[in-house]
Every structure is written in C-alpha cells, then in structure tokens.
N, CA, C and O atoms as CSV, one atom per row, in Angstrom:
chain,resi,resn,atom,element,x,y,z
A,1,UNK,N,N,1.012,-1.345,-0.016
A,1,UNK,CA,C,0.051,-0.098,-0.101
A,1,UNK,C,C,0.686,1.203,0.173
A,1,UNK,O,O,1.259,1.328,1.256
A,2,UNK,N,N,0.662,2.307,-0.755
A,2,UNK,CA,C,1.323,3.366,-0.914
A,2,UNK,C,C,1.267,4.198,0.462
A,2,UNK,O,O,0.298,4.207,1.221
A,3,UNK,N,N,2.502,4.910,0.656
A,3,UNK,CA,C,2.381,5.640,1.992
A,3,UNK,C,C,1.340,6.600,2.070
A,3,UNK,O,O,0.666,6.626,3.099
A,4,UNK,N,N,1.075,7.476,1.051
A,4,UNK,CA,C,-0.101,8.460,1.041
A,4,UNK,C,C,-1.375,7.926,1.397
A,4,UNK,O,O,-2.111,8.680,2.033
A,5,UNK,N,N,-1.814,6.713,1.102
A,5,UNK,CA,C,-3.103,6.204,1.413
A,5,UNK,C,C,-3.317,6.095,2.928
A,5,UNK,O,O,-4.443,6.245,3.402
A,6,UNK,N,N,-2.308,5.851,3.647
A,6,UNK,CA,C,-2.332,5.474,4.914
A,6,UNK,C,C,-2.683,6.896,5.657
A,6,UNK,O,O,-3.264,6.919,6.742
A,7,UNK,N,N,-2.277,8.055,4.975
A,7,UNK,CA,C,-2.543,9.331,5.554
A,7,UNK,C,C,-4.086,9.916,5.311
A,7,UNK,O,O,-4.544,10.879,5.926
A,8,UNK,N,N,-4.659,9.301,4.495
A,8,UNK,CA,C,-6.007,9.620,4.013
A,8,UNK,C,C,-6.876,9.853,5.262
A,8,UNK,O,O,-7.322,10.973,5.512
A,9,UNK,N,N,-7.114,8.765,6.056
A,9,UNK,CA,C,-8.054,8.732,7.412
A,9,UNK,C,C,-7.459,9.849,8.175
A,9,UNK,O,O,-8.352,10.487,8.733
A,10,UNK,N,N,-6.251,10.331,8.411
A,10,UNK,CA,C,-5.846,11.456,9.320
A,10,UNK,C,C,-6.223,12.737,8.722
A,10,UNK,O,O,-6.642,13.643,9.443
A,11,UNK,N,N,-6.112,12.871,7.519
A,11,UNK,CA,C,-6.591,14.138,6.801
A,11,UNK,C,C,-7.924,14.330,6.911
A,11,UNK,O,O,-8.334,15.454,7.200
A,12,UNK,N,N,-8.828,13.251,6.696
A,12,UNK,CA,C,-10.144,13.315,6.688
A,12,UNK,C,C,-10.722,13.842,8.268
A,12,UNK,O,O,-11.631,14.638,8.501
A,13,UNK,N,N,-9.942,13.175,9.128
A,13,UNK,CA,C,-10.380,13.560,10.681
A,13,UNK,C,C,-9.873,14.927,10.931
A,13,UNK,O,O,-10.699,15.709,11.403
A,14,UNK,N,N,-8.849,15.307,10.742
A,14,UNK,CA,C,-8.479,16.709,10.776
A,14,UNK,C,C,-9.403,17.752,10.097
A,14,UNK,O,O,-9.734,18.784,10.681
A,15,UNK,N,N,-9.840,17.419,8.737
A,15,UNK,CA,C,-10.583,18.220,8.068
A,15,UNK,C,C,-11.999,18.275,8.743
A,15,UNK,O,O,-12.510,19.354,9.041
A,16,UNK,N,N,-12.585,17.123,8.964
A,16,UNK,CA,C,-13.944,17.227,9.689
A,16,UNK,C,C,-13.797,17.719,11.089
A,16,UNK,O,O,-14.854,18.126,11.571
A,17,UNK,N,N,-12.739,17.783,11.867
A,17,UNK,CA,C,-12.581,18.511,13.074
A,17,UNK,C,C,-12.779,20.026,12.865
A,17,UNK,O,O,-13.598,20.761,13.417
A,18,UNK,N,N,-11.799,20.340,11.900
A,18,UNK,CA,C,-11.916,21.838,11.650
A,18,UNK,C,C,-13.174,22.338,11.303
A,18,UNK,O,O,-13.619,23.381,11.781
A,19,UNK,N,N,-13.885,21.501,10.331
A,19,UNK,CA,C,-15.074,21.745,9.997
A,19,UNK,C,C,-16.320,22.082,11.188
A,19,UNK,O,O,-17.198,22.941,11.272
A,20,UNK,N,N,-15.903,20.962,12.011
A,20,UNK,CA,C,-16.740,21.150,13.055
A,20,UNK,C,C,-16.649,22.312,14.013
A,20,UNK,O,O,-17.643,22.904,14.433
A,21,UNK,N,N,-15.330,22.626,14.358
A,21,UNK,CA,C,-14.832,23.697,15.006
A,21,UNK,C,C,-15.434,25.087,14.531
A,21,UNK,O,O,-15.865,25.973,15.269
A,22,UNK,N,N,-15.370,25.094,13.059
A,22,UNK,CA,C,-15.877,26.421,12.237
A,22,UNK,C,C,-17.235,26.457,12.550
A,22,UNK,O,O,-17.713,27.517,12.952
A,23,UNK,N,N,-17.953,25.433,12.425
A,23,UNK,CA,C,-19.652,25.587,12.690
A,23,UNK,C,C,-19.714,25.905,14.097
A,23,UNK,O,O,-20.653,26.660,14.351
A,24,UNK,N,N,-19.041,25.584,15.053
A,24,UNK,CA,C,-19.255,25.875,16.406
A,24,UNK,C,C,-18.810,27.285,16.699
A,24,UNK,O,O,-19.419,27.972,17.519
A,25,UNK,N,N,-17.730,27.738,16.025
A,25,UNK,CA,C,-17.417,29.245,16.211
A,25,UNK,C,C,-18.554,30.179,15.620
A,25,UNK,O,O,-18.885,31.226,16.178
A,26,UNK,N,N,-19.138,29.706,14.422
A,26,UNK,CA,C,-20.280,30.500,13.784
A,26,UNK,C,C,-21.562,30.359,14.626
A,26,UNK,O,O,-22.299,31.343,14.693
A,27,UNK,N,N,-21.896,29.233,15.271
A,27,UNK,CA,C,-23.089,29.313,16.280
A,27,UNK,C,C,-22.753,30.332,17.450
A,27,UNK,O,O,-23.672,31.063,17.819
A,28,UNK,N,N,-21.532,30.440,18.053
A,28,UNK,CA,C,-21.116,31.024,19.187
A,28,UNK,C,C,-21.320,32.643,18.559
A,28,UNK,O,O,-21.961,33.436,19.249
A,29,UNK,N,N,-20.807,33.047,17.364
A,29,UNK,CA,C,-20.854,34.201,16.800
A,29,UNK,C,C,-22.435,34.610,16.799
A,29,UNK,O,O,-22.833,35.660,17.301
A,30,UNK,N,N,-23.189,33.760,16.243
A,30,UNK,CA,C,-24.609,33.902,16.070
A,30,UNK,C,C,-25.344,34.240,17.459
A,30,UNK,O,O,-26.134,35.180,17.541
A,31,UNK,N,N,-25.056,33.478,18.449
A,31,UNK,CA,C,-25.483,33.682,19.820
A,31,UNK,C,C,-25.028,35.094,20.120
A,31,UNK,O,O,-25.826,35.928,20.546
A,32,UNK,N,N,-23.985,35.318,19.941
A,32,UNK,CA,C,-23.328,36.723,20.478
A,32,UNK,C,C,-24.161,37.822,19.802
A,32,UNK,O,O,-24.424,38.785,20.523
A,33,UNK,N,N,-24.605,37.842,18.587
A,33,UNK,CA,C,-25.237,38.641,17.878
A,33,UNK,C,C,-26.625,38.741,18.342
A,33,UNK,O,O,-27.184,39.835,18.421
A,34,UNK,N,N,-27.251,37.538,18.677
A,34,UNK,CA,C,-28.604,37.647,19.380
A,34,UNK,C,C,-28.482,38.326,20.667
A,34,UNK,O,O,-29.279,39.237,20.890
A,35,UNK,N,N,-27.510,37.993,21.648
A,35,UNK,CA,C,-27.615,38.680,22.714
A,35,UNK,C,C,-27.185,40.228,22.610
A,35,UNK,O,O,-27.532,41.080,23.427
A,36,UNK,N,N,-26.597,40.399,21.790
A,36,UNK,CA,C,-26.511,42.105,21.514
A,36,UNK,C,C,-27.749,42.772,20.960
A,36,UNK,O,O,-28.050,43.923,21.275
A,37,UNK,N,N,-28.547,41.946,20.035
A,37,UNK,CA,C,-29.943,42.308,19.720
A,37,UNK,C,C,-30.799,42.482,20.742
A,37,UNK,O,O,-31.661,43.359,20.699
A,38,UNK,N,N,-30.644,41.628,21.813
A,38,UNK,CA,C,-31.664,41.560,22.907
A,38,UNK,C,C,-31.176,42.732,23.803
A,38,UNK,O,O,-32.030,43.417,24.366
A,39,UNK,N,N,-29.858,43.004,23.972
A,39,UNK,CA,C,-29.470,44.025,24.709
A,39,UNK,C,C,-29.872,45.619,24.258
A,39,UNK,O,O,-30.013,46.609,24.977
A,40,UNK,N,N,-29.991,45.484,22.884
A,40,UNK,CA,C,-30.410,46.882,22.100
A,40,UNK,C,C,-31.962,46.899,22.503
A,40,UNK,O,O,-32.446,47.940,22.946
A,41,UNK,N,N,-32.631,45.906,22.369
A,41,UNK,CA,C,-34.011,45.881,22.367
A,41,UNK,C,C,-34.519,46.254,23.923
A,41,UNK,O,O,-35.530,46.921,24.144
A,42,UNK,N,N,-33.710,45.751,24.879
A,42,UNK,CA,C,-33.711,46.300,26.191
A,42,UNK,C,C,-33.514,47.815,26.513
A,42,UNK,O,O,-34.235,48.461,27.274
A,43,UNK,N,N,-32.536,48.247,25.891
A,43,UNK,CA,C,-32.272,49.719,26.051
A,43,UNK,C,C,-33.299,50.524,25.395
A,43,UNK,O,O,-33.613,51.603,25.897
A,44,UNK,N,N,-33.855,50.104,24.319
A,44,UNK,CA,C,-35.123,50.704,23.497
A,44,UNK,C,C,-36.242,50.794,24.502
A,44,UNK,O,O,-36.819,51.863,24.700
A,45,UNK,N,N,-36.578,49.600,25.186
A,45,UNK,CA,C,-37.764,49.652,26.091
A,45,UNK,C,C,-37.456,50.514,27.184
A,45,UNK,O,O,-38.378,51.268,27.495
A,46,UNK,N,N,-36.362,50.609,27.880
A,46,UNK,CA,C,-35.923,51.524,28.936
A,46,UNK,C,C,-36.167,53.049,28.439
A,46,UNK,O,O,-36.771,53.864,29.137
A,47,UNK,N,N,-35.693,53.315,27.306
A,47,UNK,CA,C,-35.945,54.737,26.739
A,47,UNK,C,C,-37.471,54.960,26.453
A,47,UNK,O,O,-37.989,56.046,26.715
A,48,UNK,N,N,-38.139,53.992,25.950
A,48,UNK,CA,C,-39.711,54.205,25.994
A,48,UNK,C,C,-40.383,54.257,27.081
A,48,UNK,O,O,-41.394,54.952,27.178
A,49,UNK,N,N,-39.847,53.423,28.185
A,49,UNK,CA,C,-40.466,53.668,29.343
A,49,UNK,C,C,-40.195,54.690,30.188
A,49,UNK,O,O,-41.021,54.964,31.059
A,50,UNK,N,N,-39.106,55.353,30.082
A,50,UNK,CA,C,-38.526,56.891,30.660
A,50,UNK,C,C,-39.609,57.930,29.943
A,50,UNK,O,O,-40.319,58.689,30.603
A,51,UNK,N,N,-39.626,57.858,28.636
A,51,UNK,CA,C,-40.595,58.544,28.112
A,51,UNK,C,C,-42.077,58.520,28.413
A,51,UNK,O,O,-42.785,59.526,28.457
A,52,UNK,N,N,-42.457,57.348,28.604
A,52,UNK,CA,C,-43.730,57.051,28.909
A,52,UNK,C,C,-44.276,57.687,30.409
A,52,UNK,O,O,-45.360,58.202,30.682
A,53,UNK,N,N,-43.022,57.424,31.299
A,53,UNK,CA,C,-43.347,57.856,32.623
A,53,UNK,C,C,-43.403,59.400,32.606
A,53,UNK,O,O,-44.252,59.962,33.297
A,54,UNK,N,N,-42.507,60.141,31.822
A,54,UNK,CA,C,-42.533,61.657,31.782
A,54,UNK,C,C,-43.943,62.165,31.406
A,54,UNK,O,O,-44.538,63.082,31.973
A,55,UNK,N,N,-44.425,61.369,30.277
A,55,UNK,CA,C,-45.842,61.462,29.653
A,55,UNK,C,C,-47.005,61.541,30.938
A,55,UNK,O,O,-47.873,62.394,31.126
A,56,UNK,N,N,-46.747,60.593,31.555
A,56,UNK,CA,C,-47.890,60.275,32.771
A,56,UNK,C,C,-47.625,61.496,33.950
A,56,UNK,O,O,-48.587,62.043,34.488
A,57,UNK,N,N,-46.387,61.813,34.246
A,57,UNK,CA,C,-46.243,62.751,35.118
A,57,UNK,C,C,-46.700,64.115,34.508
A,57,UNK,O,O,-47.408,64.847,35.199
A,58,UNK,N,N,-46.348,64.476,33.306
A,58,UNK,CA,C,-46.922,65.591,32.947
A,58,UNK,C,C,-48.431,65.493,32.840
A,58,UNK,O,O,-49.054,66.493,33.197
A,59,UNK,N,N,-48.997,64.625,32.481
A,59,UNK,CA,C,-50.625,64.588,32.572
A,59,UNK,C,C,-51.236,64.772,33.762
A,59,UNK,O,O,-52.349,65.291,33.841
A,60,UNK,N,N,-50.477,64.313,34.908
A,60,UNK,CA,C,-50.862,64.392,36.406
A,60,UNK,C,C,-50.661,65.771,36.730
A,60,UNK,O,O,-51.442,66.304,37.518
A,61,UNK,N,N,-49.655,66.460,36.195
A,61,UNK,CA,C,-49.383,67.961,36.681
A,61,UNK,C,C,-50.529,68.698,35.738
A,61,UNK,O,O,-51.223,69.560,36.277
A,62,UNK,N,N,-50.676,68.475,34.768
A,62,UNK,CA,C,-51.608,69.205,33.824
A,62,UNK,C,C,-53.155,69.226,34.668
A,62,UNK,O,O,-53.834,70.235,34.856
A,63,UNK,N,N,-53.488,67.827,35.106
A,63,UNK,CA,C,-54.726,67.812,35.817
A,63,UNK,C,C,-54.896,68.642,36.856
A,63,UNK,O,O,-55.898,69.345,36.988
A,64,UNK,N,N,-53.770,68.608,37.791
A,64,UNK,CA,C,-53.800,69.377,38.835
A,64,UNK,C,C,-53.734,70.904,38.688
A,64,UNK,O,O,-54.260,71.665,39.499
A,65,UNK,N,N,-53.032,71.316,37.565
A,65,UNK,CA,C,-53.077,72.823,37.258
A,65,UNK,C,C,-54.650,73.000,36.999
A,65,UNK,O,O,-55.318,73.873,37.553
A,66,UNK,N,N,-55.108,72.158,36.180
A,66,UNK,CA,C,-56.581,72.565,35.694
A,66,UNK,C,C,-57.593,72.438,36.841
A,66,UNK,O,O,-58.753,72.850,36.827
A,67,UNK,N,N,-56.886,71.723,37.953
A,67,UNK,CA,C,-57.866,71.857,39.089
A,67,UNK,C,C,-59.177,71.008,38.780
A,67,UNK,O,O,-60.312,71.393,39.056
A,68,UNK,N,N,-58.850,69.750,38.142
A,68,UNK,CA,C,-59.788,68.639,37.890
A,68,UNK,C,C,-59.408,67.473,38.741
A,68,UNK,O,O,-58.250,67.086,38.904
A,69,UNK,N,N,-60.538,66.915,39.300
A,69,UNK,CA,C,-60.241,65.819,40.253
A,69,UNK,C,C,-59.809,64.475,39.218
A,69,UNK,O,O,-59.957,64.430,37.997
A,70,UNK,N,N,-59.258,63.459,40.074
A,70,UNK,CA,C,-59.013,62.228,39.405
A,70,UNK,C,C,-60.361,61.599,39.039
A,70,UNK,O,O,-60.590,61.012,37.981
A,71,UNK,N,N,-61.253,61.799,40.076
A,71,UNK,CA,C,-62.763,61.229,39.841
A,71,UNK,C,C,-63.555,61.847,38.605
A,71,UNK,O,O,-64.397,61.215,37.966
A,72,UNK,N,N,-63.237,62.963,38.387
A,72,UNK,CA,C,-63.972,63.621,37.067
A,72,UNK,C,C,-63.252,63.139,35.788
A,72,UNK,O,O,-63.898,62.893,34.770
A,73,UNK,N,N,-62.011,63.016,35.841
A,73,UNK,CA,C,-61.281,62.353,34.652
A,73,UNK,C,C,-61.768,60.973,34.663
A,73,UNK,O,O,-62.442,60.614,33.697
A,74,UNK,N,N,-61.549,60.211,35.535
A,74,UNK,CA,C,-61.937,58.629,35.601
A,74,UNK,C,C,-63.320,58.640,35.037
A,74,UNK,O,O,-63.576,57.916,34.076
A,75,UNK,N,N,-64.276,59.452,35.596
A,75,UNK,CA,C,-65.609,59.327,34.998
A,75,UNK,C,C,-65.850,59.758,33.763
A,75,UNK,O,O,-66.839,59.353,33.151
A,76,UNK,N,N,-64.983,60.634,33.231
A,76,UNK,CA,C,-65.101,61.133,31.748
A,76,UNK,C,C,-64.466,60.162,30.945
A,76,UNK,O,O,-64.731,60.241,29.745
A,77,UNK,N,N,-63.642,59.207,31.321
A,77,UNK,CA,C,-63.037,58.048,30.460
A,77,UNK,C,C,-63.764,56.797,30.740
A,77,UNK,O,O,-63.434,55.796,30.105
A,78,UNK,N,N,-64.730,56.726,31.627
A,78,UNK,CA,C,-65.682,55.505,31.828
A,78,UNK,C,C,-64.793,54.505,32.716
A,78,UNK,O,O,-64.941,53.285,32.641
A,79,UNK,N,N,-63.939,55.069,33.490
A,79,UNK,CA,C,-63.224,54.259,34.298
A,79,UNK,C,C,-63.569,54.568,35.874
A,79,UNK,O,O,-63.995,55.659,36.253
A,80,UNK,N,N,-63.316,53.409,36.766
A,80,UNK,CA,C,-63.317,53.756,38.246
A,80,UNK,C,C,-62.310,54.869,38.553
A,80,UNK,O,O,-61.564,55.220,37.639
A,81,UNK,N,N,-62.221,55.439,39.717
A,81,UNK,CA,C,-61.058,56.124,40.086
A,81,UNK,C,C,-59.670,55.388,40.414
A,81,UNK,O,O,-58.527,55.819,40.266
A,82,UNK,N,N,-60.129,54.101,40.924
A,82,UNK,CA,C,-59.038,53.266,41.032
A,82,UNK,C,C,-58.446,52.908,39.707
A,82,UNK,O,O,-57.235,52.977,39.499
A,83,UNK,N,N,-59.347,52.513,38.789
A,83,UNK,CA,C,-58.765,52.441,37.133
A,83,UNK,C,C,-57.987,53.371,36.841
A,83,UNK,O,O,-56.817,53.122,36.549
A,84,UNK,N,N,-58.451,54.574,36.859
A,84,UNK,CA,C,-57.741,55.824,36.479
A,84,UNK,C,C,-56.246,56.061,37.182
A,84,UNK,O,O,-55.284,56.530,36.574
A,85,UNK,N,N,-56.238,55.657,38.542
A,85,UNK,CA,C,-55.300,55.673,39.456
A,85,UNK,C,C,-54.123,54.676,38.960
A,85,UNK,O,O,-52.936,54.940,39.149
A,86,UNK,N,N,-54.567,53.524,38.316
A,86,UNK,CA,C,-53.672,52.519,37.916
A,86,UNK,C,C,-53.038,53.002,36.593
A,86,UNK,O,O,-51.866,52.719,36.346
A,87,UNK,N,N,-53.771,53.708,35.761
A,87,UNK,CA,C,-53.427,54.279,34.394
A,87,UNK,C,C,-52.071,55.189,34.719
A,87,UNK,O,O,-50.977,54.957,34.206
A,88,UNK,N,N,-52.327,56.234,35.635
A,88,UNK,CA,C,-51.461,57.201,36.194
A,88,UNK,C,C,-50.106,56.591,36.784
A,88,UNK,O,O,-48.983,57.048,36.571
A,89,UNK,N,N,-50.411,55.494,37.550
A,89,UNK,CA,C,-49.187,54.826,37.995
A,89,UNK,C,C,-48.464,54.000,37.170
A,89,UNK,O,O,-47.445,53.457,37.597
A,90,UNK,N,N,-48.887,53.817,35.939
A,90,UNK,CA,C,-48.225,52.882,35.003
A,90,UNK,C,C,-48.603,51.567,35.178
A,90,UNK,O,O,-48.125,50.798,34.343
A,91,UNK,N,N,-49.286,51.105,35.978
A,91,UNK,CA,C,-49.876,49.720,36.226
A,91,UNK,C,C,-50.808,49.276,35.041
A,91,UNK,O,O,-50.870,48.063,34.842
A,92,UNK,N,N,-51.398,49.946,34.388
A,92,UNK,CA,C,-52.290,49.855,33.439
A,92,UNK,C,C,-51.804,50.703,32.132
A,92,UNK,O,O,-51.516,51.892,32.266
A,93,UNK,N,N,-51.728,50.110,30.969
A,93,UNK,CA,C,-51.030,51.217,29.787
A,93,UNK,C,C,-52.282,52.095,29.443
A,93,UNK,O,O,-53.464,51.753,29.397
A,94,UNK,N,N,-51.704,53.335,29.213
A,94,UNK,CA,C,-52.520,54.470,28.650
A,94,UNK,C,C,-52.690,54.439,27.050
A,94,UNK,O,O,-51.705,54.575,26.324
A,95,UNK,N,N,-53.792,54.283,26.612
A,95,UNK,CA,C,-53.834,54.038,25.080
A,95,UNK,C,C,-53.972,55.506,24.480
A,95,UNK,O,O,-54.281,56.466,25.186
A,96,UNK,N,N,-53.724,55.594,23.157
A,96,UNK,CA,C,-53.961,56.969,22.641
A,96,UNK,C,C,-55.229,57.464,22.708
A,96,UNK,O,O,-55.392,58.656,22.971
A,97,UNK,N,N,-56.200,56.701,22.500
A,97,UNK,CA,C,-57.580,57.053,22.683
A,97,UNK,C,C,-58.099,57.729,23.880
A,97,UNK,O,O,-58.965,58.604,23.871
A,98,UNK,N,N,-57.421,57.191,25.043
A,98,UNK,CA,C,-57.764,57.620,26.322
A,98,UNK,C,C,-57.093,58.902,26.580
A,98,UNK,O,O,-57.645,59.888,27.070
A,99,UNK,N,N,-55.629,58.803,26.148
A,99,UNK,CA,C,-54.821,60.073,26.237
A,99,UNK,C,C,-55.380,61.158,25.619
A,99,UNK,O,O,-55.340,62.250,26.185
A,100,UNK,N,N,-56.063,60.991,24.199
A,100,UNK,CA,C,-56.500,62.238,23.750
A,100,UNK,C,C,-57.936,62.799,24.453
A,100,UNK,O,O,-58.283,63.975,24.569
A,101,UNK,N,N,-58.635,61.624,24.872
A,101,UNK,CA,C,-59.872,62.147,25.695
A,101,UNK,C,C,-59.611,63.126,26.779
A,101,UNK,O,O,-60.257,64.162,26.940
A,102,UNK,N,N,-58.326,62.607,27.726
A,102,UNK,CA,C,-57.785,63.341,28.646
A,102,UNK,C,C,-57.471,64.702,28.411
A,102,UNK,O,O,-57.937,65.653,29.038
A,103,UNK,N,N,-56.533,64.755,27.332
A,103,UNK,CA,C,-56.217,66.072,26.762
A,103,UNK,C,C,-57.416,66.999,26.383
A,103,UNK,O,O,-57.360,68.196,26.665
A,104,UNK,N,N,-58.440,66.496,25.784
A,104,UNK,CA,C,-59.506,67.217,25.462
A,104,UNK,C,C,-60.101,67.770,26.641
A,104,UNK,O,O,-60.252,68.988,26.737
A,105,UNK,N,N,-60.476,66.925,27.607
A,105,UNK,CA,C,-61.278,67.325,28.884
A,105,UNK,C,C,-60.229,68.462,29.616
A,105,UNK,O,O,-60.731,69.406,30.225
A,106,UNK,N,N,-58.902,68.335,29.532
A,106,UNK,CA,C,-57.998,69.288,30.208
A,106,UNK,C,C,-57.999,70.602,29.143
A,106,UNK,O,O,-57.576,71.694,29.522
A,107,UNK,N,N,-58.455,70.416,27.934
A,107,UNK,CA,C,-58.361,71.627,26.958
A,107,UNK,C,C,-57.042,71.890,26.704
A,107,UNK,O,O,-56.657,73.053,26.826
A,108,UNK,N,N,-56.148,70.888,26.320
A,108,UNK,CA,C,-54.972,71.094,25.861
A,108,UNK,C,C,-54.932,70.293,24.648
A,108,UNK,O,O,-55.491,69.204,24.517
A,109,UNK,N,N,-54.237,70.897,23.764
A,109,UNK,CA,C,-53.718,70.369,22.258
A,109,UNK,C,C,-52.487,69.343,22.460
A,109,UNK,O,O,-51.518,69.578,23.182
A,110,UNK,N,N,-52.691,68.129,21.679
A,110,UNK,CA,C,-51.609,67.274,21.806
A,110,UNK,C,C,-50.183,67.917,21.508
A,110,UNK,O,O,-49.164,67.561,22.099
A,111,UNK,N,N,-50.224,68.935,20.494
A,111,UNK,CA,C,-48.968,69.524,20.374
A,111,UNK,C,C,-48.492,70.145,21.528
A,111,UNK,O,O,-47.360,69.860,21.919
A,112,UNK,N,N,-49.254,71.039,22.201
A,112,UNK,CA,C,-48.830,71.710,23.502
A,112,UNK,C,C,-48.515,70.921,24.480
A,112,UNK,O,O,-47.574,71.230,25.211
A,113,UNK,N,N,-49.159,69.878,24.663
A,113,UNK,CA,C,-48.798,68.746,25.587
A,113,UNK,C,C,-47.456,68.247,25.524
A,113,UNK,O,O,-46.715,68.226,26.507
A,114,UNK,N,N,-47.135,67.848,24.393
A,114,UNK,CA,C,-45.791,67.091,24.171
A,114,UNK,C,C,-44.615,67.952,23.772
A,114,UNK,O,O,-43.523,67.470,23.469
A,115,UNK,N,N,-44.910,69.389,23.787
A,115,UNK,CA,C,-43.628,70.300,23.745
A,115,UNK,C,C,-42.927,70.097,25.165
A,115,UNK,O,O,-43.530,69.795,26.194
A,116,UNK,N,N,-41.724,70.284,25.064
A,116,UNK,CA,C,-40.776,70.000,26.468
A,116,UNK,C,C,-40.552,68.729,26.856
A,116,UNK,O,O,-39.573,68.611,27.593
A,117,UNK,N,N,-41.226,67.591,26.564
A,117,UNK,CA,C,-41.083,66.265,26.764
A,117,UNK,C,C,-39.991,65.663,26.041
A,117,UNK,O,O,-40.157,65.498,24.833
A,118,UNK,N,N,-38.853,65.289,26.591
A,118,UNK,CA,C,-37.871,64.624,25.938
A,118,UNK,C,C,-37.226,63.488,26.439
A,118,UNK,O,O,-36.341,62.940,25.781
C-alpha cells in the first residue's frame, strides 16, 4: 500500500474536526449577535418607558393645574377612580384614545402637551 493512502483517514479526521470547530464558532458568533440584539431591545424599552413615565407625570401635573379631580377624569373616561389611578401610576397602559380624551377634557392640544417632553 502506498504511503499517502495511510494518511487519508488522518486528513479526513483533521478536516472534519476543523469543519466542526468552524460551525461551532459560527454558532457562538450568532448567539453573541442575538445577545447584542436583545441588549439593544432592552435599551429601547428603557428609553420608551422613561418617556412614558414623563408623559404620565406631565398628564398628572396638567390635571392638577386645571384643578380637575381624578374622579372627574376617571368618570369622563368611563373608568373607576381606582382604574384611572392605575393608568397614572403605569400599572395599566394608557392608550392613545384615552390620552386624547384626557387632553380634550383638560383643554390641551396634543402639540402643546408634548412640547418640552424629551
């Protein structure tokens, strides 16, 4: 048997091992990219939540400035006072329709309301 034929299984083993290592490194790179995407999504959620909190705080300030009670706003929205309290505290999400109804009750335009919120 020629000498080179005895090396064939060794080369095959080395080649398959390298290929396996390459696939594993590629999977690890993909996992790292996914972790980075998840970190970016989390940072985006934090930015949105911070803005949302500012909106709720300003809404409450405007309500107090207009001297309208929580009960009146809740009644205008068709909520209980407790339900409105949960909205203002962020336990229940404030949807756009309710926000516009509140702004209308407070006689504030959406443009004026969002000025200065960053």
